[in-house]
C-alpha positions as CSV (number, residue, x, y, z in Angstrom):
1,M,6.7,-17.6,15.8
2,Y,10.3,-18.8,16.7
3,I,12.9,-20.3,14.5
4,S,16.0,-22.1,15.6
5,A,19.3,-21.7,13.7
6,H,19.2,-25.5,13.3
7,Q,15.9,-25.3,11.4
8,W,17.4,-22.6,9.2
9,L,20.6,-24.4,8.3
10,P,20.4,-26.5,5.1
11,S,21.5,-30.1,5.5
12,S,24.1,-30.1,2.8
13,I,26.7,-27.7,1.4
14,K,25.0,-27.9,-2.0
15,K,21.7,-26.8,-0.5
16,C,23.5,-24.0,1.4
17,R,25.1,-22.7,-1.8
18,A,21.7,-22.7,-3.4
19,V,20.2,-20.7,-0.5
20,L,23.1,-18.2,-0.4
21,S,23.0,-17.6,-4.1
22,K,19.3,-16.5,-4.2
23,P,18.9,-12.8,-5.0
24,N,18.2,-10.5,-2.1
25,F,19.3,-13.2,0.4
26,Q,20.2,-11.7,3.8
27,P,20.6,-14.1,6.7
28,P,19.4,-12.7,10.0
29,F,22.6,-13.7,11.7
30,N,25.5,-16.0,11.1
31,P,24.2,-19.4,12.0
32,L,27.6,-21.0,11.8
33,L,28.8,-18.7,14.6
34,Y,25.6,-19.0,16.7
35,P,24.0,-22.3,15.9
36,F,21.8,-22.5,19.1
37,I,20.4,-19.0,19.1
38,T,16.6,-18.8,18.9
39,V,15.2,-15.5,17.5
40,K,11.6,-14.2,17.5
41,I,10.4,-13.3,14.0
42,L,8.4,-10.1,13.8
43,Q,5.3,-10.6,11.7
44,D,4.0,-7.0,11.7
45,W,5.6,-3.6,11.9
46,K,3.3,-2.8,14.9
47,D,5.4,-5.3,16.9
48,L,8.5,-3.1,16.5
49,P,8.9,-1.1,19.7
50,D,10.3,2.4,20.2
51,F,13.8,2.4,21.5
52,E,15.2,4.8,24.1
53,D,18.9,4.3,23.0
54,E,21.1,2.3,20.7
55,K,22.0,-0.2,23.4
56,Q,18.3,-1.1,23.9
57,E,17.9,-1.4,20.2
58,A,21.0,-3.7,19.8
59,E,19.7,-6.0,22.6
60,F,16.3,-6.2,20.8
61,W,17.8,-7.0,17.4
62,A,20.0,-9.7,19.0
63,K,16.8,-11.6,19.8
64,H,14.5,-10.6,17.0
65,M,14.4,-10.5,13.2
66,I,11.9,-9.2,10.7
67,E,10.0,-11.8,8.7
68,P,11.5,-11.7,5.1
69,H,8.2,-11.3,3.3
70,L,7.4,-8.3,5.5
71,M,10.8,-6.7,4.7
72,N,10.5,-7.4,1.0
73,A,6.9,-5.9,0.9
74,S,8.2,-2.7,2.4
75,I,10.9,-2.1,-0.3
76,H,9.8,0.6,-2.7
77,K,9.6,-0.9,-6.2
78,P,9.3,1.9,-8.7
79,T,6.9,1.4,-11.6
80,V,8.3,1.4,-15.0
81,R,7.2,4.9,-15.4
82,E,6.9,7.3,-12.5
83,S,6.1,10.4,-14.5
84,T,3.2,11.5,-16.6
85,T,3.6,13.0,-20.1
86,I,1.9,16.3,-20.7
87,T,1.7,18.8,-23.6
88,L,2.6,22.4,-23.2
89,R,2.3,25.0,-25.9
90,F,5.1,27.6,-26.1
91,D,5.8,30.6,-28.2
92,P,8.6,29.4,-30.6
93,Q,10.8,32.3,-29.5
94,M,10.4,31.4,-25.8
95,L,11.2,27.7,-26.5
96,S,14.3,28.7,-28.4
97,R,15.5,30.9,-25.5
98,I,14.9,28.0,-23.1
99,K,16.8,25.6,-25.3
100,R,19.7,28.1,-25.6
101,I,19.9,28.4,-21.8
102,A,19.8,24.6,-21.4
103,R,22.6,24.2,-24.0
104,S,24.8,26.7,-22.2
105,R,24.4,24.7,-19.0
106,Y,24.9,21.3,-20.8
107,L,21.4,20.2,-19.9
108,N,18.5,18.7,-21.7
109,Y,15.9,21.5,-22.0
110,Q,13.1,19.3,-20.8
111,S,15.0,18.2,-17.7
112,M,15.9,21.8,-17.0
113,M,12.3,22.9,-17.2
114,K,11.3,20.1,-14.8
115,Q,13.9,21.3,-12.4
116,W,12.7,24.9,-12.7
117,L,9.1,23.8,-12.1
118,S,10.1,21.7,-9.1
119,E,12.1,24.6,-7.6
120,R,9.1,27.0,-8.1
121,V,6.7,24.5,-6.5
122,E,8.9,24.2,-3.4
123,Q,9.1,28.0,-3.3
124,E,5.4,28.4,-3.5
125,L,4.8,25.8,-0.8
126,R,7.3,27.6,1.5
127,N,5.6,30.9,0.9
128,S,2.1,29.5,1.5
129,K,3.3,28.1,4.9
130,Q,4.6,31.5,5.9
131,D,1.3,33.2,5.2
């Protein structure tokens, strides 16, 4: 599918302002500078070739653009909650010691514990790859 800059340009300044003020608006090129350029719109990520160098990539993007819906679909939109709540039972003395360590580091004790667990998981994964 091809689109000409003339097809993309709104017919009035008022329309243009409405288009430009939309959230996440990113024009593929400046149509006022290049009104007669025709670009090919990529409909699928499979249509994107591998490039040997930056020059080849620049030449490609001068003549192509990614379909906006495809680009928006590829953006990671985090869910409201990306963590799961669990319950751990601790000896009260151990929990007090953990909280004391967290306070001395000006951290929330739960965040510090998540950091410790994350570090330990990474360490375990590295050790399992070495075996």
